[in-house]
Each structure stands twice: as structure tokens, then as C-alpha cells.
C-alpha positions as CSV (number, residue, x, y, z in Angstrom):
1,M,-12.2,-0.6,11.4
2,A,-10.6,2.5,9.7
3,N,-6.8,2.0,8.4
4,Y,-6.0,5.8,9.0
5,L,-5.8,8.1,12.1
6,I,-7.2,11.4,11.8
7,V,-4.5,13.7,12.7
8,D,-6.7,17.2,12.4
9,D,-10.3,17.5,11.6
10,I,-10.5,20.2,8.9
11,E,-14.4,20.2,9.4
12,F,-14.3,22.0,12.7
13,Y,-12.8,25.0,11.2
14,N,-14.9,28.2,10.3
15,D,-15.1,31.6,8.8
16,L,-16.4,33.4,11.9
17,P,-14.7,36.6,12.6
18,E,-11.5,36.4,15.1
19,T,-13.6,38.6,17.7
20,D,-16.5,36.0,17.7
21,P,-15.9,33.5,20.7
22,A,-16.9,30.7,18.5
23,S,-14.3,31.4,15.8
24,N,-12.0,28.6,14.6
25,R,-10.2,30.1,11.7
26,I,-7.7,27.7,10.4
27,Y,-4.7,29.9,10.0
28,K,-4.9,30.4,13.7
29,K,-3.7,26.9,14.5
30,W,-1.7,26.1,11.4
31,S,1.7,27.9,11.1
32,D,2.7,29.0,7.9
33,G,5.3,31.4,6.2
34,Y,2.7,34.2,5.6
35,G,4.3,37.4,6.1
36,T,7.9,36.0,5.8
37,T,10.8,36.3,3.5
38,T,12.0,32.9,4.1
39,N,8.7,30.3,4.1
40,G,6.7,30.4,0.9
41,A,4.1,28.6,2.5
42,M,0.4,29.9,3.3
43,V,-2.6,27.9,4.9
44,G,-6.1,28.7,3.6
45,N,-7.5,31.4,1.6
46,L,-7.0,34.8,1.9
47,D,-10.8,35.9,1.8
48,V,-13.7,33.5,3.1
49,P,-14.3,30.9,2.7
50,L,-10.8,30.3,4.2
51,T,-11.0,26.3,3.4
52,Q,-11.8,24.7,0.0
53,R,-15.1,23.4,-0.4
54,T,-15.4,21.9,-4.0
55,N,-12.5,19.5,-4.1
56,V,-12.8,17.5,-1.0
57,H,-12.8,13.6,-0.1
58,G,-15.6,12.7,1.9
59,G,-16.1,15.8,4.0
60,A,-17.6,19.5,3.5
61,Q,-13.9,21.3,3.5
62,T,-10.2,20.6,3.0
63,M,-7.1,22.7,3.9
64,P,-5.6,24.6,1.0
65,L,-2.2,24.9,1.2
66,S,-0.4,27.7,-1.4
67,Y,3.4,27.4,-1.8
68,D,6.2,29.4,-3.3
69,N,9.9,27.5,-3.3
70,N,11.8,30.0,-5.6
71,R,14.8,31.0,-3.0
72,K,12.6,29.7,-0.5
73,F,11.4,26.7,1.8
74,S,7.5,26.2,2.3
75,E,6.2,24.4,5.3
76,A,3.0,24.3,7.4
77,T,3.0,22.8,11.1
78,L,0.6,22.1,13.5
79,T,1.4,21.7,17.2
80,L,-0.6,18.9,18.6
81,T,-1.9,19.7,21.9
82,S,-2.5,16.1,23.2
83,G,-0.4,13.1,23.6
84,R,-1.2,10.4,20.7
85,D,-0.1,6.9,20.3
86,W,0.6,6.6,16.7
87,T,1.5,2.8,17.1
88,R,-1.6,2.0,18.5
89,K,-4.5,0.9,16.1
90,V,-8.0,2.2,16.9
């Protein structure tokens, strides 16, 4: 039995063009501050691969998060689409 919960499976993100029906780019799911003046966070790389593929823990990719807190805050958020019971041990 695992002593952790999977909140977001980063392995499902890909680098397919946004016009491809199978596209699942990480920055389309995670909200960051890219292009704003108040939020210094940026999810993913600017160029493909959009995810980090060399410094991983047990998978094939991780989510890079760049941030600049100089006169800003930095956060990235993900809206969960289904109800989850965080108190239940699976």
C-alpha cells in the first residue's frame, strides 16, 4: 500500500502541437504567471520538451517550475476536476 496520493500524473503530458487532438501540454492544465507582471511563476519549458526529462524520481518526466519573486509572488495552480477524498487511505 502506498503512503502517498497522486495529485497529478505528470507522465500524461506531451509535446504534441496544440492543434493535435491528442495534445496534452502541461501549461494548458496548470495556471502560472507567464505573461503577467504580478506572478513570476512559469510552468514548463518554453521549448519542447516542455517537461523535464533528466532529473526525475521514478518516472519519465517532471514539471519544471521557474519563478521570479523580485517584487512579485510566484504560484502555479491546477484546478482538480473530480472530487477527491484526501482523508481516505487508498
